[in-house]
N, C-alpha and C positions, 0 to 999 in steps of 0.2 A: 504494500499499500504506499502512495508514494505520498496520498495528500495529509495534511495536515488535520489532529486532533484535536479538536476544543470541548473541551472539558464543563461537566455544569457543577455551581458554587451557589443554582439556585434550586431550593426545594420543588419550585412549583412546575420546573421542569424536566420533561419523561429523559431517564437516562438513557444514555447512550451507548452500543455495546457492538464489544469488538472483540471475534473468534479467530481464537490461530488455528488453521484448519492443518491438518496434517495427513498422512496416510498410513503410519505405523509406530508403537513406540520407541523411542529415543531418536524421532528425526531432531527433535531439539524443540516442539512448542514452546514448553512450560519454561524453559531457558530464557528464549527471546520474548514470553512475555512478562518473567522478573525483572528481565534488562530494562524492558519500556519501564517500570514500576519504578526502580532503581533512578531510571533520569526523572521520569513523572515527579517522586519524591525531592531531589535535589531543584527543582524549576517551583519547589514549594504547594504543591497538591497536595492537600490530604488524600494519601491512601493506603488500603489496608489490605493484609492477606487472612478472605473469606476462607480458603479450605489450598490446600497444597498439601499434593502428594510426592513422597518424596522417591519412591524407591530405589531407596538407598542409592541413588547419584550426587558424591559426594561436590562435584563441582557446582550442580545444583542447590544445593539445601549451601551453600554458601553463599550465592544469591540472597539468600532470604537474612542475611547478617542485615541489621538494620530498619528492616520492614517491621511494624506494625504487626503482630498478627493476632487476630479473633479466635482464641480458644473454642473446642470443638465442643461439641454436644455429646453428654453420652447419653445412648438408650440400649434398654434394657430388654433383649428381647430372645425367648425362648432359652434363659439360662445364660447368655451368653452378653457380654454386653457390645457397643459399638460404635461409634464415634463420627458425626455427622456434621455438616458445618451450621452453626446456630448462629439460623438467617435471625432471628428477633433481634440478636444481641447487634446484628449487623445493622439494622436499620434501629435500634437505641443509638449506636454509634454515630451511625447517617457521615460517613466517611463522605468523601467526592469521588471516589473511587473502589471499587473494590475488585480485588484480584479472585478468583477462582477458578482451583482446576478441575479437569475431566467431568463438563459442560454434560454428557450423555449420563452422568453415576443414578440409578435408581436407590431411594432413601428406605434403610430398613425400617420394618413397621413401626409406627407408634412417633414418626415426625411428621409438622403439619402436612407435609405435603409429599406427593409422593415420589416425584423425580427433581433434582436437582436443578432442571431448567427452569421448573414451575417457582423452585426459591429464586432464580436470576431473575426472572419477569419482576417478583413481587419488590424488588430491591430497583429495578427498572422501575418499576410504577411511585419507586417513592424519591426519583430524582437521583441515584446511585449510581454511575457509571461502571462495567464493566467489562474487564480482559477475562478469555475465557478461552479452552483451549477443548480442542476436539478430535477424531480422527473420521476422516470423510465411511470408516464403516461405516458409523454409528445412524447416515442419515437414510430416514426408511422407506425412501423412496429407490435407492440405490441395495435395501435389505437381500432380493433374489438375486443381482448379484454377485454382491459380496455371499452367498453364498455357495453359488457356480463355482468362484475366484477359487475361495480359501475352502469350501466343504465343512466350513463351521456357520450357523444360523447367529445372528449377532441378536441377541433378546434386549439389551440397552438402546435404544433407537430415540432422535429426535426428528415430529415432524418437519418436513422440509419448509414448513413457512416462518418458522424464525429460524436461517439463513437468511432469507430474502427476506427480514425483516433487520435484521443486523445494519447495522450503521458501516460497518467494513469490515470485512473477507480476509486474512492476511494468510497463504501459504506458506510452512515452513518446507520449503525443500532438501533432502539430503539424497543424494543417486543412489539405490538400493547397492550396491557394491561397497559404498563408503559408510554405510548404514551396516551390512552382516561386519565389516570392519571393527565396530563399532561392542557391535556385541562379543565376538571373541576377542576382543579386548579385555571383557568385565564392564565395560563403558555401562549398558542399557539394564544388564541383569544379572544376577549372579551366574557363576560358571555353573550350575548346577542348573538353572531355567534356562539359562543359557543356549546349553545346549539340547534341551528339549525344544526350544524354541526354535531351531535353527532344523530340528528334523521337522517339524510342522509347520504351523505360518509362519515363519520369515526364511522359506525358501525363495528362491532367489526369481523365479518365474511369477508366485504371486505376488511378490514387491513390487515388480515390474509394471503389472498389469495396475495394485491399488496406485499406486501413483497417477498410471496413466489416466486412473477416474481420479484422483485430487485436483488431477491440473484443467481436466476437462469441467469441473465443476466451480473450481476458482474461475473460469476462463469467462464460464455463463453468469459465476454473481458480479465478475465486475462489467458484462456487457446490460446486465439487468439496471445494473446502480447510472453508466453511463446512458441507458437510451431514457431511465426516468428522470435523470436531469436534465439532459437537454427536452425529454419533453416538459418539465416544467418549467424552463427557461424561453420556450416555445409558448407555454400558454400562458408566462407574467405579459409574456409580447402583446400575444395576442388578445388580452386584456384578462383572462383566468379562465376560458373556456378547458375544461376536465377531460382526461386518457379514459384509455381501459389501466386496466389492473397495470399495477407500479407505471402508472405515468403514459401508458402506451396504447393507444388504440388498438385492439384488437378484432378480426371476424369469426374469430373461431369460437366454436361452443364445441365443449366434448360430452359425450353420455360416456358414462361406465355402465356396463347393465349387474347387476349385483344380484346373485343368487345362493343357493344356500351351499354351494358346493366350496370345498377349503380352496380351489383356486380363486376365489373372487376375491382374498389381498393381496394376491399377486397381481389382477390385474387392476385391482386400485392406485396401485404401488406405480403398474405400469403408467396409468393414466394421468398418476398426480405428477408421474416426471414427465411425460408431454405437456399438459396442461404448461407449467413453469419453463416450459423451453418455446414455448410458443406463445406464452404471457397469450393465455385462452382465458375463458371461464368453462367450469367445470359444473359437472353436475352427475349424480349416483345413484340409478335407480331400480329400486326392484319392482319384478312385475308378478303381483298375483291372479290367479284366476276366476276369482270371483270374491264379494266380500269385503272385509276391512283385514289387517293381521289377524285379529284376536281367532277369526277360523281356519287359520294355517294350521295345522298338527305342532305340537309345540317344539320338536326338535328341530322343524324345519325353520319356524319361526324365530325358534333361539340365534341358530345359523345366521337366517338374515339380518336379525338385528342387533349383532358383533358385529357383522361385516359394516351393517350399515353407522354401525356408533363406530367403527374403525374410521370409514370415512371422513365423518363429523371432526376425528382429532386432527385429522389432514386438513381441516376447511375445504372441504366439498361440501356442496350443497347436496341435501337429499331429499328423494320421494319416494312413491312406493304408489303405484298406478293398478285398476284391474282391470280384466276384460278375459271375455269367452277367448278371444284367436289373442294371444299373447303375442303374437311379431307383430300384430294391427294395431295393438294398445302400444307396443315400444316406440313402432314406427311413427302413431300418431304424434303421440308427444313429444318424439324427436321434433316432429315436423313443429307443431305449434311451436315451441322453442327457441325452434332457427338453430336447431343442432349441425354442424356440418359435420361430426365425426363421430361413429360408434365405434365403441369396445367391446366384444363380448368375445369371452373365454370360452376356450375348446371347451364341449362336455364329455364328463366322463359315460361310460355307459348306463349305468345307472337311472332306472325311470323314476327322478326325482320330479322339487317343486321346475325345476331351470328348464332352460331353456335347451329344448333337445334338437338332433341335428337338422328333422324336417323344419324346425323353428326357424334354427339360426339360419339357414338354405331361406324361407321365404323373410326374414328379414332384408338380408342381401337380397333378392329383391323388391322389396316395399321399397326400398330405403337408396333408390335409384342417384337420386339428387345431393348423395352422402355418401361419404369414405367410409367403408365399415372395415373393422382392424378382427379380424378372428385369431386372439394370443393363444398360445400351445404354451403348456406351463414348461418351465426350463429344468430341463434335463433331463429329458420326456422325449 
């Protein structure tokens, strides 16, 4: 990030969020964040460490010297003691800037909020600027691609809209070969854990693929912010007219068809990602054959409601429509809402509530004025 950052000094303003993005542990995200924190303190900015995860890295630990640290909160859960960021203490202290490591972390049950990113939002709402760190594999819409690359399903994720709302996203880059050298030297993990990492997640082809994802994501974030700035300047010159999402007018409107099938989660992630890159509008729609959701069998209703809630968590508008002809109901809804692109999941062979193969063919036939994408499950 080449632009300068102006830090808030008034409680009435929402805080600014700056994310240090990497592709793996050990690339230097926390070190660079601490380096900026020390510079801010030298400039007289009131800054504290809200949460810092040292991982035994002595060089990084030394960077915290001279910086005020808010003590962690201890929570007991199932007979064990866990330490979490004390968000309430930070809010009471109310610094100008707070440094928060490991943005996607899930808090232990008993904390006020389920996710650390929710704690960060509370700090931002209070007018506190936040510096934080995360890796690209924790972005929700990339979850299926990460599974394909690493064979590991990442459980701690953040919704994509958080990155879109960040004021700055800075990629901390290191070549995979240099990272592997750091790993071998014991800079990243202890020797026994380092050997295990090299045999699993830290294989060079895996790191290369993750780095490419991080570079693409950073380029996208730069493009979104540049487009928004150009649009804002254009709107100001034109007297304040408004554009579309992120300040850019878009004619694209995407519909994601949600079923009770497990593949719906991956379809929602894919649709969300395409929506962000096109800066389009997006809806997630479930189709039932008659009545309302209360008349759907319990197991299928629970799955549908879970997928619709997942879509809403990613800031996707959701709807439920009914019709004896599901293909006609879906396409009629799409045409009424000026949809340009329909996403459908390739169905399994189970005769359930979802659209069957013949119905998908009927959607394709009826939606001649729209683009229809039938998405296969990754790895199949």
